[in-house]
BASE-318291 format. One line per field, with one value per residue (C-alpha): residue number from 1; residue in one letter; x, y, z. Coordinates in steps of 0.05 Angstrom, whole numbers. Layout:
# residues N
num = (NUM, ...)
residu = (A, ...)
c1 = (X, ...)
c2 = (Y, ...)
c3 = (Z, ...)
# end
This chain:
# residues 757
num = (1, 2, 3, 4, 5, 6, 7, 8, 9, 10, 11, 12, 13, 14, 15, 16, 17, 18, 19, 20, 21, 22, 23, 24, 25, 26, 27, 28, 29, 30, 31, 32, 33, 34, 35, 36, 37, 38, 39, 40, 41, 42, 43, 44, 45, 46, 47, 48, 49, 50, 51, 52, 53, 54, 55, 56, 57, 58, 59, 60, 61, 62, 63, 64, 65, 66, 67, 68, 69, 70, 71, 72, 73, 74, 75, 76, 77, 78, 79, 80, 81, 82, 83, 84, 85, 86, 87, 88, 89, 90, 91, 92, 93, 94, 95, 96, 97, 98, 99, 100, 101, 102, 103, 104, 105, 106, 107, 108, 109, 110, 111, 112, 113, 114, 115, 116, 117, 118, 119, 120, 121, 122, 123, 124, 125, 126, 127, 128, 129, 130, 131, 132, 133, 134, 135, 136, 137, 138, 139, 140, 141, 142, 143, 144, 145, 146, 147, 148, 149, 150, 151, 152, 153, 154, 155, 156, 157, 158, 159, 160, 161, 162, 163, 164, 165, 166, 167, 168, 169, 170, 171, 172, 173, 174, 175, 176, 177, 178, 179, 180, 181, 182, 183, 184, 185, 186, 187, 188, 189, 190, 191, 192, 193, 194, 195, 196, 197, 198, 199, 200, 201, 202, 203, 204, 205, 206, 207, 208, 209, 210, 211, 212, 213, 214, 215, 216, 217, 218, 219, 220, 221, 222, 223, 224, 225, 226, 227, 228, 229, 230, 231, 232, 233, 234, 235, 236, 237, 238, 239, 240, 241, 242, 243, 244, 245, 246, 247, 248, 249, 250, 251, 252, 253, 254, 255, 256, 257, 258, 259, 260, 261, 262, 263, 264, 265, 266, 267, 268, 269, 270, 271, 272, 273, 274, 275, 276, 277, 278, 279, 280, 281, 282, 283, 284, 285, 286, 287, 288, 289, 290, 291, 292, 293, 294, 295, 296, 297, 298, 299, 300, 301, 302, 303, 304, 305, 306, 307, 308, 309, 310, 311, 312, 313, 314, 315, 316, 317, 318, 319, 320, 321, 322, 323, 324, 325, 326, 327, 328, 329, 330, 331, 332, 333, 334, 335, 336, 337, 338, 339, 340, 341, 342, 343, 344, 345, 346, 347, 348, 349, 350, 351, 352, 353, 354, 355, 356, 357, 358, 359, 360, 361, 362, 363, 364, 365, 366, 367, 368, 369, 370, 371, 372, 373, 374, 375, 376, 377, 378, 379, 380, 381, 382, 383, 384, 385, 386, 387, 388, 389, 390, 391, 392, 393, 394, 395, 396, 397, 398, 399, 400, 401, 402, 403, 404, 405, 406, 407, 408, 409, 410, 411, 412, 413, 414, 415, 416, 417, 418, 419, 420, 421, 422, 423, 424, 425, 426, 427, 428, 429, 430, 431, 432, 433, 434, 435, 436, 437, 438, 439, 440, 441, 442, 443, 444, 445, 446, 447, 448, 449, 450, 451, 452, 453, 454, 455, 456, 457, 458, 459, 460, 461, 462, 463, 464, 465, 466, 467, 468, 469, 470, 471, 472, 473, 474, 475, 476, 477, 478, 479, 480, 481, 482, 483, 484, 485, 486, 487, 488, 489, 490, 491, 492, 493, 494, 495, 496, 497, 498, 499, 500, 501, 502, 503, 504, 505, 506, 507, 508, 509, 510, 511, 512, 513, 514, 515, 516, 517, 518, 519, 520, 521, 522, 523, 524, 525, 526, 527, 528, 529, 530, 531, 532, 533, 534, 535, 536, 537, 538, 539, 540, 541, 542, 543, 544, 545, 546, 547, 548, 549, 550, 551, 552, 553, 554, 555, 556, 557, 558, 559, 560, 561, 562, 563, 564, 565, 566, 567, 568, 569, 570, 571, 572, 573, 574, 575, 576, 577, 578, 579, 580, 581, 582, 583, 584, 585, 586, 587, 588, 589, 590, 591, 592, 593, 594, 595, 596, 597, 598, 599, 600, 601, 602, 603, 604, 605, 606, 607, 608, 609, 610, 611, 612, 613, 614, 615, 616, 617, 618, 619, 620, 621, 622, 623, 624, 625, 626, 627, 628, 629, 630, 631, 632, 633, 634, 635, 636, 637, 638, 639, 640, 641, 642, 643, 644, 645, 646, 647, 648, 649, 650, 651, 652, 653, 654, 655, 656, 657, 658, 659, 660, 661, 662, 663, 664, 665, 666, 667, 668, 669, 670, 671, 672, 673, 674, 675, 676, 677, 678, 679, 680, 681, 682, 683, 684, 685, 686, 687, 688, 689, 690, 691, 692, 693, 694, 695, 696, 697, 698, 699, 700, 701, 702, 703, 704, 705, 706, 707, 708, 709, 710, 711, 712, 713, 714, 715, 716, 717, 718, 719, 720, 721, 722, 723, 724, 725, 726, 727, 728, 729, 730, 731, 732, 733, 734, 735, 736, 737, 738, 739, 740, 741, 742, 743, 744, 745, 746, 747, 748, 749, 750, 751, 752, 753, 754, 755, 756, 757)
residu = (M, S, A, W, T, G, R, R, L, V, C, I, L, F, F, L, A, S, C, P, P, R, C, F, A, Q, T, A, T, P, P, A, A, T, P, R, P, S, T, S, P, P, P, S, S, A, Q, P, Q, T, E, R, L, K, V, R, L, A, G, F, P, R, K, H, N, E, G, R, V, E, L, F, Y, K, G, E, W, G, T, I, C, D, D, D, F, S, I, S, N, A, N, V, L, C, R, Q, L, G, F, V, E, A, I, G, W, T, H, S, A, K, Y, G, K, G, Q, G, K, I, W, L, D, N, V, Q, C, G, G, S, E, Q, N, I, G, A, C, K, S, R, G, W, G, N, S, D, C, T, H, D, E, D, A, G, V, V, C, K, D, E, R, I, L, G, F, A, D, A, N, V, I, E, A, H, V, D, E, N, K, L, E, E, V, R, L, R, P, V, V, A, A, A, K, K, R, L, P, I, T, E, G, V, L, E, V, K, H, K, N, S, W, A, Q, V, C, D, A, G, W, T, A, K, N, T, R, V, V, C, G, M, L, G, F, P, H, E, R, K, V, N, K, N, F, Y, R, L, F, L, Q, R, Q, K, N, V, Y, H, V, H, S, V, A, C, T, G, T, E, V, H, L, A, A, C, P, L, E, F, N, G, P, N, G, T, A, S, C, R, G, G, S, P, V, V, V, S, C, V, P, G, P, L, F, V, Q, Q, S, A, R, L, K, K, K, P, K, P, S, S, N, V, R, L, K, G, G, A, R, L, G, E, G, R, V, E, V, L, K, G, G, E, W, G, S, V, C, D, D, R, W, N, L, Q, S, A, S, V, V, C, R, E, L, G, F, G, S, A, K, E, A, M, T, G, G, R, M, G, Q, G, M, G, P, I, Y, M, N, E, V, K, C, T, G, H, E, R, S, I, W, T, C, P, F, K, N, I, T, S, E, D, C, Q, H, T, E, D, A, A, V, R, C, N, I, P, Y, M, G, L, E, N, S, I, R, I, V, G, G, R, S, A, Y, E, G, R, V, E, V, R, V, G, S, K, W, G, T, V, C, S, T, G, W, T, T, R, E, A, M, V, A, C, R, Q, L, G, L, G, Y, S, M, H, A, I, T, E, T, W, Y, W, D, S, S, N, V, T, E, M, V, L, S, G, V, K, C, T, G, N, E, M, S, L, T, Q, C, Q, R, H, K, T, L, S, C, Q, K, A, A, A, K, F, A, A, G, I, I, C, S, E, T, A, S, D, L, V, L, N, A, P, L, V, Q, Q, T, V, Y, I, E, D, R, P, L, H, M, L, Y, C, A, A, E, E, D, C, L, S, K, T, A, A, K, A, N, W, P, Y, G, H, R, R, L, L, R, F, S, S, Q, I, H, N, I, G, R, A, D, F, K, P, K, A, G, R, H, S, W, V, W, H, A, C, H, G, H, Y, H, S, M, D, I, F, T, H, Y, D, L, L, N, A, N, G, T, K, V, A, E, G, H, K, A, S, F, C, L, E, D, S, D, C, Q, E, G, V, S, K, R, Y, E, C, A, N, F, G, D, Q, G, I, T, V, G, C, W, D, L, Y, R, H, D, I, D, C, Q, W, I, D, I, T, D, V, K, P, G, N, Y, I, M, Q, V, V, I, N, P, N, L, E, V, A, E, S, D, F, T, N, N, A, M, K, C, N, C, K, Y, D, G, H, R, I, W, F, H, N, C, H, I, G, D, A, F, S, E, E, A, E, R, R, F, E, K, F, P, G, Q, L, N, N, Q, I, S)
c1 = (-645, -697, -717, -686, -620, -619, -629, -574, -526, -539, -526, -461, -437, -454, -417, -355, -355, -361, -315, -242, -188, -169, -237, -208, -134, -129, -82, -105, -44, -58, -28, 32, 91, 151, 167, 158, 220, 228, 281, 255, 225, 149, 111, 111, 36, 40, 44, 92, 66, 87, 72, 58, -14, -45, -82, -118, -161, -228, -294, -318, -312, -239, -168, -110, -89, -157, -213, -247, -196, -197, -153, -137, -141, -153, -161, -215, -219, -257, -266, -252, -308, -303, -315, -257, -222, -170, -117, -66, -100, -100, -25, -8, -52, -24, 47, 28, 2, 67, 47, 86, 27, -48, -82, -151, -199, -272, -330, -400, -378, -362, -331, -389, -406, -358, -376, -359, -326, -315, -247, -231, -270, -251, -181, -135, -65, -11, 13, 82, 59, 88, 19, -53, -52, -6, -56, -106, -176, -232, -195, -202, -274, -303, -348, -418, -417, -450, -419, -453, -396, -337, -276, -234, -169, -141, -66, -17, 0, 74, 106, 155, 221, 233, 165, 154, 78, 61, -5, -22, -93, -91, -144, -164, -185, -175, -120, -113, -172, -144, -69, -53, -86, -56, -75, -50, -42, -59, -29, 44, 63, 28, 68, 132, 106, 101, 56, 6, -61, -105, -114, -149, -160, -129, -126, -72, -96, -52, 8, -32, -70, -144, -196, -256, -325, -353, -426, -454, -387, -395, -353, -350, -313, -265, -253, -232, -184, -153, -144, -108, -61, -43, -89, -137, -192, -223, -248, -292, -263, -276, -301, -306, -231, -219, -276, -238, -176, -215, -254, -190, -159, -178, -204, -204, -252, -238, -283, -353, -411, -366, -408, -363, -391, -330, -302, -265, -189, -182, -222, -224, -264, -321, -377, -358, -363, -311, -318, -305, -244, -269, -281, -270, -343, -368, -382, -444, -461, -400, -326, -264, -264, -222, -202, -176, -147, -126, -56, -41, 0, 65, 59, 36, 86, 118, 169, 186, 205, 167, 149, 192, 137, 62, 12, 9, -55, -87, -101, -69, 2, 44, 104, 159, 151, 211, 177, 132, 59, 69, 73, 39, -25, -26, -81, -82, -126, -120, -53, -21, -9, -33, -41, -100, -116, -121, -187, -232, -178, -190, -176, -234, -211, -139, -160, -194, -127, -88, -134, -134, -59, -60, -45, -91, -129, -96, -55, -49, -78, -29, -41, -1, 49, 76, 106, 133, 99, 79, 95, 39, -36, -81, -142, -184, -209, -254, -254, -309, -302, -345, -291, -329, -307, -260, -226, -216, -245, -313, -314, -350, -300, -295, -256, -199, -183, -118, -151, -174, -109, -34, 16, 31, -36, -20, -52, -12, -23, 13, -18, -19, 25, 33, 88, 142, 199, 247, 283, 303, 353, 392, 426, 477, 534, 592, 559, 554, 478, 420, 417, 487, 537, 564, 513, 507, 458, 437, 448, 417, 436, 500, 510, 563, 583, 569, 623, 626, 647, 590, 555, 516, 459, 409, 432, 436, 364, 340, 380, 352, 281, 290, 314, 255, 303, 277, 319, 392, 435, 502, 527, 592, 646, 700, 680, 748, 731, 673, 680, 701, 710, 651, 662, 639, 663, 636, 577, 548, 577, 557, 494, 459, 390, 342, 325, 252, 263, 238, 301, 372, 355, 310, 369, 417, 478, 534, 516, 585, 623, 672, 701, 769, 768, 745, 778, 732, 748, 718, 651, 589, 558, 500, 476, 400, 353, 279, 277, 309, 310, 273, 294, 246, 256, 203, 186, 141, 196, 243, 191, 178, 251, 283, 320, 382, 443, 503, 557, 627, 684, 723, 667, 671, 741, 716, 661, 711, 755, 696, 680, 613, 621, 619, 683, 687, 697, 770, 782, 752, 793, 795, 778, 743, 676, 619, 582, 507, 478, 409, 395, 341, 329, 328, 289, 303, 256, 267, 199, 226, 230, 305, 353, 393, 467, 529, 560, 629, 645, 668, 740, 740, 703, 743, 758, 750, 787, 759, 688, 708, 667, 671, 644, 611, 591, 628, 564, 497, 456, 461, 432, 421, 390, 366, 341, 281, 323, 347, 418, 452, 465, 487, 501, 521, 530, 527, 572, 538, 579, 528, 476, 435, 364, 345, 274, 226, 153, 117, 136, 201, 268, 330, 388, 440, 477, 543, 570, 632, 644, 577, 542, 513, 448, 373, 325, 259, 207, 259, 289, 354, 348, 400, 382, 387, 440, 494, 553, 542, 466, 460, 470, 521, 481, 531, 537, 463, 423, 352, 300, 255, 288, 276, 310, 326, 351, 373, 386, 435, 450, 502, 458, 513, 464, 408, 336, 269, 251, 297, 243, 225, 297, 291, 252, 236, 211, 191, 236, 235, 296, 292, 364, 346, 293, 274, 209, 196, 130, 103, 157, 144, 177, 198, 144, 89, 55, 22, 60, 15, 23, 99, 100, 61, 110, 171, 139, 123, 178, 174, 123, 109, 109, 127, 62, 62, 11)
c2 = (425, 449, 522, 524, 494, 545, 604, 577, 570, 642, 667, 628, 654, 726, 717, 690, 746, 800, 770, 794, 740, 742, 712, 642, 657, 655, 602, 557, 551, 557, 619, 610, 647, 607, 572, 497, 454, 430, 408, 457, 526, 530, 559, 635, 636, 596, 625, 593, 539, 520, 447, 402, 401, 335, 293, 226, 179, 158, 127, 58, 13, 26, 0, 34, 72, 102, 140, 206, 262, 296, 354, 375, 451, 494, 432, 401, 350, 369, 349, 377, 392, 358, 422, 433, 371, 339, 286, 341, 353, 278, 273, 327, 293, 223, 248, 281, 214, 180, 147, 160, 185, 182, 135, 166, 209, 204, 252, 255, 224, 155, 135, 163, 232, 265, 307, 376, 429, 429, 462, 472, 484, 497, 470, 477, 447, 449, 381, 401, 433, 407, 403, 416, 481, 511, 502, 555, 552, 594, 595, 557, 544, 582, 533, 528, 451, 398, 332, 298, 328, 303, 286, 223, 198, 131, 128, 80, 28, 44, 82, 140, 112, 132, 165, 164, 167, 106, 70, 88, 95, 136, 159, 228, 263, 332, 318, 391, 382, 320, 322, 263, 214, 180, 139, 168, 113, 132, 72, 81, 11, 19, 82, 40, -14, -12, -16, 26, -11, 27, 99, 165, 183, 250, 288, 338, 406, 468, 438, 416, 355, 353, 302, 273, 274, 204, 225, 179, 143, 73, 11, 28, 92, 52, 4, 61, 90, 21, 10, 77, 59, -9, -56, -105, -106, -66, -87, -58, -12, -13, 58, 53, 44, 110, 151, 175, 194, 231, 271, 298, 325, 386, 365, 405, 376, 388, 336, 309, 273, 224, 176, 125, 66, 24, 17, 84, 82, 149, 184, 247, 209, 199, 249, 290, 360, 407, 450, 525, 558, 548, 473, 460, 449, 421, 350, 355, 290, 257, 248, 237, 177, 118, 67, -4, -43, -115, -122, -171, -234, -202, -147, -186, -177, -239, -234, -163, -188, -191, -254, -262, -288, -274, -330, -356, -338, -395, -361, -293, -265, -205, -213, -167, -110, -75, -58, -93, -93, -80, -123, -156, -191, -266, -314, -390, -435, -510, -511, -461, -386, -336, -261, -212, -168, -94, -80, -42, -50, 1, 18, -23, -87, -72, -60, -129, -160, -118, -135, -208, -208, -176, -104, -43, -13, 1, 64, 54, 7, -2, -24, -39, -88, -34, -87, -130, -182, -252, -314, -362, -360, -299, -320, -258, -198, -140, -153, -112, -115, -70, -67, -108, -177, -221, -249, -228, -294, -274, -211, -212, -222, -250, -312, -296, -315, -305, -251, -211, -194, -201, -198, -126, -113, -147, -112, -93, -59, -17, -27, 15, -17, -1, 46, 3, 52, 2, 57, 90, 35, 36, 88, 93, 143, 161, 146, 190, 190, 176, 104, 82, 84, 47, 10, 32, 1, 19, -34, -9, 64, 54, 65, 26, -10, -82, -133, -150, -222, -263, -200, -220, -197, -228, -185, -123, -136, -133, -70, -34, -56, -32, 36, 41, 48, -9, -66, -83, -73, -89, -117, -81, -115, -62, 10, 44, 88, 122, 179, 151, 215, 198, 123, 92, 28, -40, -65, -124, -186, -254, -227, -281, -268, -307, -243, -239, -204, -134, -113, -137, -149, -206, -241, -289, -254, -264, -254, -223, -184, -228, -201, -217, -155, -102, -43, 12, -3, -73, -49, -74, -26, -25, 6, 6, 20, 32, -19, -87, -141, -208, -268, -326, -389, -409, -477, -504, -494, -538, -593, -586, -588, -642, -701, -745, -741, -787, -738, -762, -741, -710, -657, -640, -612, -540, -563, -602, -540, -501, -556, -574, -649, -694, -711, -782, -751, -737, -813, -827, -852, -786, -775, -842, -858, -810, -776, -781, -711, -689, -629, -575, -502, -446, -382, -334, -275, -210, -194, -142, -66, -58, -89, -150, -133, -172, -149, -146, -92, -111, -96, -158, -206, -269, -287, -361, -373, -443, -419, -349, -310, -271, -296, -239, -284, -347, -384, -360, -424, -490, -553, -611, -680, -700, -766, -773, -755, -690, -716, -694, -752, -707, -633, -579, -505, -451, -390, -328, -328, -284, -247, -213, -197, -254, -226, -178, -165, -122, -50, -65, -53, -96, -62, -117, -160, -196, -184, -140, -140, -107, -94, -156, -158, -173, -115, -111, -146, -185, -255, -291, -358, -413, -464, -538, -546, -500, -523, -534, -529, -597, -644, -700, -762, -814, -844, -839, -903, -910, -885, -828, -761, -686, -640, -571, -508, -448, -380, -332, -385, -346, -283, -245, -196, -165, -184, -164, -237, -297, -347, -355, -368, -443, -489, -562, -620, -691, -736, -809, -842, -914, -918, -900, -846, -791, -756, -690, -669, -620, -569, -507, -446, -457, -412, -429, -484, -483, -514, -575, -584, -576, -631, -677, -661, -680, -741, -775, -757, -785, -835, -908, -925, -894, -857, -784, -775)
c3 = (-876, -826, -819, -749, -774, -831, -784, -738, -796, -818, -747, -743, -811, -790, -725, -760, -809, -756, -703, -704, -712, -639, -620, -634, -629, -553, -526, -471, -428, -353, -322, -276, -246, -269, -335, -339, -348, -420, -468, -520, -512, -510, -569, -570, -560, -495, -426, -375, -327, -257, -270, -328, -351, -329, -380, -372, -412, -383, -401, -423, -461, -476, -474, -439, -502, -518, -483, -467, -458, -391, -367, -296, -288, -226, -183, -225, -281, -344, -417, -487, -537, -604, -645, -694, -665, -711, -714, -699, -632, -619, -634, -583, -530, -543, -536, -470, -448, -466, -532, -596, -637, -648, -697, -690, -651, -632, -625, -594, -527, -556, -489, -449, -424, -375, -315, -290, -333, -407, -404, -478, -542, -615, -602, -662, -656, -709, -684, -657, -592, -527, -494, -511, -471, -523, -579, -601, -570, -542, -475, -410, -390, -450, -486, -515, -516, -474, -451, -510, -551, -509, -551, -546, -576, -598, -589, -621, -569, -569, -512, -516, -492, -420, -409, -334, -326, -368, -361, -290, -264, -200, -151, -175, -112, -84, -34, -19, 27, 61, 54, 98, 146, 207, 269, 334, 387, 459, 495, 510, 488, 421, 405, 402, 357, 281, 244, 282, 274, 322, 346, 340, 267, 249, 183, 164, 144, 135, 171, 232, 253, 269, 289, 253, 285, 296, 289, 236, 228, 199, 188, 114, 131, 173, 116, 71, 123, 137, 62, 55, 112, 81, 120, 86, 140, 196, 265, 319, 371, 446, 453, 529, 531, 495, 525, 587, 547, 494, 545, 575, 511, 471, 403, 339, 288, 214, 182, 197, 163, 126, 83, 46, 9, 28, -42, -45, -45, -10, 45, 3, -50, 1, 12, 73, 102, 130, 191, 192, 222, 293, 295, 369, 385, 319, 340, 383, 418, 389, 399, 355, 309, 333, 281, 289, 230, 218, 189, 134, 149, 126, 178, 239, 295, 323, 379, 358, 288, 224, 189, 127, 82, 78, 85, 14, -23, -59, -125, -135, -133, -155, -200, -226, -176, -147, -81, -32, -53, -127, -188, -247, -226, -236, -219, -210, -252, -260, -224, -271, -263, -315, -322, -326, -386, -372, -409, -359, -305, -250, -178, -151, -183, -164, -91, -88, -109, -58, 0, -19, -13, 55, 34, 36, -22, -89, -96, -171, -223, -280, -351, -413, -382, -336, -289, -345, -388, -370, -412, -394, -406, -398, -358, -347, -387, -370, -295, -262, -186, -143, -89, -37, -63, -22, -84, -156, -177, -150, -193, -261, -318, -388, -407, -453, -524, -561, -604, -544, -509, -512, -455, -474, -439, -373, -313, -251, -184, -132, -64, -1, 51, 125, 147, 178, 184, 153, 114, 179, 196, 130, 87, 31, 28, -17, -83, -145, -143, -96, -123, -104, -44, 19, 54, 127, 177, 246, 299, 364, 366, 326, 251, 213, 149, 127, 113, 39, 48, 18, -6, -69, -113, -64, -6, -51, -73, -1, 13, -48, -30, 42, 17, -31, -90, -134, -159, -147, -209, -176, -110, -96, -54, -61, -51, -50, -110, -73, -24, 43, 83, 128, 135, 200, 232, 211, 251, 211, 179, 153, 120, 79, 48, 5, -32, -10, 57, 71, 108, 121, 194, 171, 138, 171, 201, 251, 324, 335, 282, 242, 178, 149, 106, 154, 119, 94, 21, 30, 57, 20, -30, -79, -143, -149, -207, -217, -274, -288, -341, -333, -374, -386, -428, -479, -448, -504, -555, -515, -514, -588, -611, -568, -603, -596, -640, -641, -661, -684, -639, -697, -701, -627, -616, -607, -561, -518, -514, -487, -436, -467, -460, -399, -362, -392, -461, -442, -438, -506, -566, -604, -660, -665, -635, -619, -562, -552, -546, -522, -566, -563, -580, -528, -540, -483, -477, -439, -409, -359, -362, -378, -428, -406, -415, -394, -328, -360, -410, -480, -461, -416, -463, -479, -551, -570, -634, -645, -654, -674, -624, -559, -492, -454, -395, -373, -358, -386, -376, -340, -371, -323, -325, -255, -227, -182, -122, -153, -166, -230, -278, -335, -342, -391, -393, -445, -447, -475, -538, -573, -533, -586, -609, -655, -663, -627, -615, -666, -658, -621, -656, -649, -612, -602, -652, -646, -715, -721, -646, -635, -569, -535, -497, -503, -512, -474, -517, -557, -551, -564, -600, -591, -644, -631, -685, -656, -614, -539, -546, -514, -455, -464, -443, -469, -399, -379, -369, -394, -344, -322, -308, -299, -349, -321, -353, -311, -342, -310, -256, -218, -216, -251, -282, -241, -258, -229, -217, -210, -193, -267, -290, -285, -333, -320, -363, -348, -389, -410, -442, -467, -491, -563, -561, -514, -496, -460, -431, -379, -396, -354, -322, -250, -220, -271, -230, -162, -105, -107, -182, -175, -122, -168, -224, -183, -151, -218, -267, -337, -361, -346, -420, -486, -493, -474, -418)
# end
């Protein structure tokens, strides 16, 4: 021990001996006027809060469940010193972040040094506190540490069930200074068109709108503004066109000297200066900023209507999102789609994806499989975009190995999209909550109901999306049990959607109203939800387990009763002879964000005495053998006689089992296995001639149960049958291949010989 260290230790011991207990007994809860909402009372030492204390993980290198701890207090992010830090502190912080517990903590700025304030020091938690502010400490902002001593935590990668703020990386800017940004068009015709792509830039400040001085304004600033407003690119403005108009109006300037780099996701993140209270003459030699943006393909106006689909991107897409511009990021490589690992995933990389898809910059970058988990390959890890790249493929990244990442770490985005006002032409009424009711639409200036004839899950999906209410859980065709005191007349019928549209007006519909059941109780309704299930078949397992069995007829009576054989079986000489069965195993995963449960309650399940089980869904899967023209040459179907959790990912518990009339369903992160040796797990190919075919399996074919994505419900395999043996190859989920690869697959089904190519 050095002499200096010894003297310091003596001073510290003397201080501790002379300091009264209250020196370190102060609680660190921010002061507020009203108590915070909680299911349990706050600790007696904590003061009430007006809002929950914000916590985030930062720094590099790190995964989504670890990092430097930062707290948001008095409008500023700051760190925690590692003095007296413990696993109890880490447990409290991890629970605040939505994880079940901590598995470790770090000291000495392992994840890099933070900036700004060091908000807390000598924090001592018991471990049961609701938030870190309720623990004992030296008090807010009272610290003798440097950022070399910033503390970090490592949380167990298991989420608290139902935790709302899971795995979201947001833009942390002081929006109190710039509450909102808009473009104000000056041309009369432009005011009537949405989206607004060009106009005078205005910022909202204290319930009023003010202009931005264009002195020193650059294209990089414009790029940031366009990205905030949902546009991927910017373009030059004809200033001469606006000069006369701007000279005539009185301008109030609130912001000047903006100096963005072009990679920011919010104008408030750029260096800028604010004018004083009297900002009318604070733009010498300049004028208000005028901005012009280029809309993405999805938002280009065409004959006063929107295009239904964006121009397809060659190598990136979003999957599993409830709303436009959000979803799990998937990239295309070698004709097959795969996901991106969330290590180092941030707003700059997410913004490159958003702009590439024709949206604006990223509003949120999400980690930890927040938008569901993929099933295919993982192609990228530690993506490090600067924000200027045109494609995510041009950003630095690491190639992935199976040890690096799992699909529980799939990255996702939520992009800024232009304001289209679509929610202004639809509403729901009469329901028991904000997520359900009678669909009413505005046709011209008239509001009215929608005919429920032909109203299906696809139409309900579009209605929920248009309302911004997430996924469709149920498409209601009889709404008599909801309040009908304010029912309007019917104004829309014959609605038929693909499910991808942004609004019901983009769907097919009758030109003139025609509805056989026009009474109010038959109006279309919806029940929406923020989350939904997503079923996907394990394609490789099908390919690995396929074989042919010649099964005696006397062993197929139950299967015949459940209609699992082809029609010619009825003409067979029972119980003599046999049927040739194409058998395989089906492992059906729920990769969504909500459990998959049968639409019908257990009171309406049908008992089948022959097999001794209940059917919760009449048809759960279709099995088809198709020829080169797409014509069915053999078919089968599987009733969901036992929807249950056969097995689950590590850390996920089973919830559903069929024994003893138990609940049926598939938990998120679990799968249901239909083994190749159980009844009806086959296609009857007794009458099929040798040749090349396509074998197809479709899960939830009638869309009875809502899912976040129906495009991955089908699986296809190339198939060759020589009359004695059968081969499968190229088994894949319906949306796993590129369009070109899928065309090649269907053009050349099977093989030319008995060798698997």
